[in-house]
C-alpha positions in Angstrom: 8.0 144.1 106.9 10.3 143.3 104.0 10.7 145.8 101.2 11.4 144.7 97.7 15.0 145.2 96.6 15.2 147.9 94.0 18.2 147.4 91.7 19.7 150.4 90.0 18.8 151.0 86.3 22.3 150.3 85.2 22.3 146.8 86.7 18.9 146.0 85.1 20.2 147.2 81.7 23.3 145.1 82.0 21.3 142.0 82.7 19.1 142.7 79.7 22.1 143.2 77.5 23.6 139.9 78.8 20.4 138.0 77.9 20.3 139.5 74.5 24.0 138.6 73.9 23.3 135.0 75.0 20.4 134.7 72.5 22.5 136.3 69.8 25.4 133.9 70.5 23.0 130.9 70.4 21.6 132.0 67.1 25.1 132.4 65.7 26.1 128.9 66.9 23.0 127.4 65.2 23.6 129.2 62.0 27.2 128.3 62.1 26.4 124.6 62.5 24.0 124.7 59.6 26.5 126.6 57.5 29.2 124.1 58.2 26.9 121.2 57.3 26.0 123.0 54.0 29.7 123.7 53.3 30.4 119.9 53.4 27.8 119.5 50.6 29.4 121.9 48.1 30.0 120.2 44.8 28.2 117.1 45.8 24.7 115.8 45.0 22.2 115.3 47.8 22.3 111.8 49.2 19.1 109.7 49.1 17.8 108.0 52.2 18.5 104.4 52.7 15.7 101.9 51.9 14.5 100.5 55.2 11.4 98.9 56.8 8.9 101.7 57.5 7.5 99.7 60.5 10.8 100.3 62.3 10.3 104.0 62.3 9.5 105.3 65.8 6.7 107.5 64.4 5.1 104.6 62.4 1.4 104.0 63.0 -0.6 101.3 61.3 -3.3 102.3 58.9 -6.9 101.9 59.9 -9.5 102.1 57.0 -13.1 100.8 56.6 -13.1 97.2 55.7 -15.9 94.9 54.6 -17.2 92.2 56.8 -15.1 89.0 56.6 -16.7 86.2 54.5 -16.1 82.5 55.1 -14.9 80.7 52.0 -17.1 77.8 51.0 -16.0 74.9 48.9 -18.2 73.9 46.0 -17.8 70.3 44.9 -16.9 69.6 41.3 -16.1 73.3 40.6 -12.9 74.9 39.4 -13.6 78.3 40.9 -13.7 79.3 44.6 -16.5 81.7 45.6 -15.1 85.2 46.1 -11.9 84.6 44.1 -10.6 87.1 41.6 -11.9 85.2 38.5 -11.6 86.3 34.9 -15.3 87.0 34.6 -15.7 88.8 37.9 -16.4 92.6 38.1 -13.3 94.1 39.7 -14.8 97.6 40.0 -15.3 99.2 43.4 -18.5 97.9 44.9 -18.0 97.4 48.7 -16.4 99.0 51.7 -12.6 99.2 51.5 -12.5 99.1 47.7 -10.5 101.8 45.8 -11.8 103.9 42.9 -9.9 106.6 40.9 -11.6 110.0 40.7 -10.8 112.0 37.5 -11.1 115.7 38.3 -11.4 118.0 35.3 -12.8 121.4 36.2 -12.7 124.4 33.8 -15.2 127.0 35.1 -15.5 130.6 34.2 -18.1 133.1 35.5 -18.6 136.8 35.0 -21.2 138.9 36.8 -21.6 142.6 37.0 -24.4 144.3 39.0 -25.1 148.0 39.7 -27.8 149.3 42.0 -28.9 152.9 42.6 -31.7 154.0 44.9 -32.8 157.5 45.8 -35.7 158.5 48.0 -36.9 161.9 49.4 -39.8 162.3 51.9 -41.4 165.5 53.2 -44.3 165.6 55.7 -46.2 168.6 57.2 -48.9 168.2 59.8 -51.0 171.1 61.2 -53.8 170.9 63.9 -55.9 174.0 64.3 -58.3 172.5 66.8 -57.3 169.8 69.3 -60.6 169.5 71.3 -59.9 172.9 72.9 -56.5 171.9 74.3 -54.5 174.0 71.8 -54.5 176.8 74.4 -53.1 174.5 77.0 -50.2 173.6 74.7 -49.5 177.3 74.2 -49.4 177.7 78.0 -46.9 174.9 78.4 -44.6 175.9 75.5 -45.1 179.6 74.9 -44.0 180.9 71.5 -43.1 177.3 70.5 -46.5 175.9 69.5 -48.0 176.9 66.2 -51.2 174.8 65.7 -51.2 175.2 61.9 -47.6 174.1 61.7 -47.5 171.6 64.6 -45.2 168.9 63.0 -42.9 168.9 60.0 -40.4 166.2 58.8 -38.0 165.9 55.9 -35.8 162.9 55.0 -33.6 162.0 52.1 -31.9 158.6 51.3 -29.4 157.8 48.6 -27.8 154.4 48.1 -25.4 153.2 45.4 -23.9 149.7 45.1 -21.7 148.1 42.5 -20.3 144.6 42.3 -18.2 142.7 39.8 -17.3 138.9 39.8 -14.7 137.5 37.4 -13.8 134.0 38.3 -11.8 131.4 36.3 -10.8 127.9 37.7 -9.0 125.1 35.9 -8.0 121.9 37.7 -6.7 118.7 36.1 -5.7 115.8 38.3 -6.6 112.3 39.6 -6.9 111.0 43.1 -7.7 107.5 44.5 -10.5 107.3 47.0 -11.7 104.6 49.3 -15.3 103.4 49.6 -16.2 104.1 53.2 -19.9 103.2 53.2 -22.5 101.4 51.1 -25.9 103.1 51.3 -29.2 101.1 51.5 -29.9 101.9 47.8 -26.5 100.6 46.7 -24.8 104.0 46.2 -21.2 104.3 47.5 -19.8 106.9 49.8 -16.2 107.6 48.9 -13.4 109.6 50.6 -9.9 110.3 49.4 -7.0 112.3 50.7 -3.6 113.0 49.2 -0.6 114.9 50.6 2.6 116.0 48.9 5.5 117.6 50.6 8.1 119.6 48.7 10.7 121.2 50.9 8.8 123.1 53.6 5.4 123.1 51.9 2.7 120.5 52.1 0.0 120.4 49.4 -3.3 118.7 50.4 -6.1 117.4 48.2 -9.3 115.9 49.6 -12.3 114.5 47.8 -15.6 113.2 49.2 -19.1 112.4 47.9 -21.6 109.8 46.8 -21.4 107.8 43.6 -23.4 105.2 41.7 -21.8 101.8 41.1 -23.0 101.9 37.5 -21.1 105.1 36.8 -17.8 103.5 37.6 -16.0 102.7 34.3 -14.4 99.4 33.3 -11.1 101.0 34.3 -12.4 101.6 37.8 -12.5 105.4 37.4 -15.3 107.9 37.8 -15.5 111.6 36.7 -15.8 114.4 39.2 -19.1 115.6 37.7 -20.7 112.2 38.5 -20.2 112.6 42.2 -23.2 113.8 44.3 -22.6 116.0 47.2 -19.0 116.4 46.0 -16.6 118.1 48.3 -13.2 119.1 46.8 -10.6 120.8 48.9 -7.2 121.8 47.5 -4.8 123.8 49.6 -1.6 123.6 51.6 0.2 124.4 54.7 3.8 125.5 55.3 6.1 128.5 54.9 4.7 129.7 51.6 1.1 129.5 52.8 2.1 131.4 56.0 3.6 134.2 54.0 0.5 134.4 51.7 -2.1 134.9 54.4 -2.4 137.9 56.7 -1.2 137.8 60.2 -3.6 136.8 63.0 -3.6 140.4 64.3 -4.6 141.8 60.9 -7.4 139.2 60.6 -8.8 140.2 64.0 -8.7 143.9 63.2 -10.5 143.2 59.9 -13.3 141.5 61.9 -13.8 143.9 64.7 -13.3 147.2 62.7 -16.8 148.6 61.8 -15.5 150.8 59.0 
């Protein structure tokens, strides 16, 4: 029977120290490399990336969006215009799957609500039974000196609740986003969906819009206001270093959920 080898505490401590030293050395090397790279940029403006074909990027992926069904072009004799062409008198506003429409978002909301609730209740009940079909003597035999028929049952209760709530909200958003028509409903309404991402340093700002619009609400400039979108869904947020610092850690969120007080 083999017994596990027990190393002395000093040897275990030396190995832990060696591992910590290796990690510290690797961190210093990485910081040093980054520092040397930054030192070479002192007094110089950041260089722009070279213009190149984006399809040659190893991470490039072709875009796949909803597209209308292909239409076969038909020639019309003795006509200067081909059906389906972008003519002077054709409505160029979004009307079919794959078309693009610009959504103008202008939100300036302000709401104030204050509510206070107070509730008090006090109850008192006394019950006495002088005659219980002759069994009052039997109760006295079971619980001597504890049963008093005239004062057989007595209850008292008191409840007091106080609640107060205040809501003070103010929102202001001014921006524009291009959305793509993803579906044409049987009644002619258009389902749109748009998404925009902007990255600045190590923070990505995301903007998403979705909803249902009427073709007649689209202006001649191919734009539509946010308040004309039915079932509108607007999401504006971000992800990155700043967002990570602003939100509580996962452990704190779990504690807030499971703590009953």
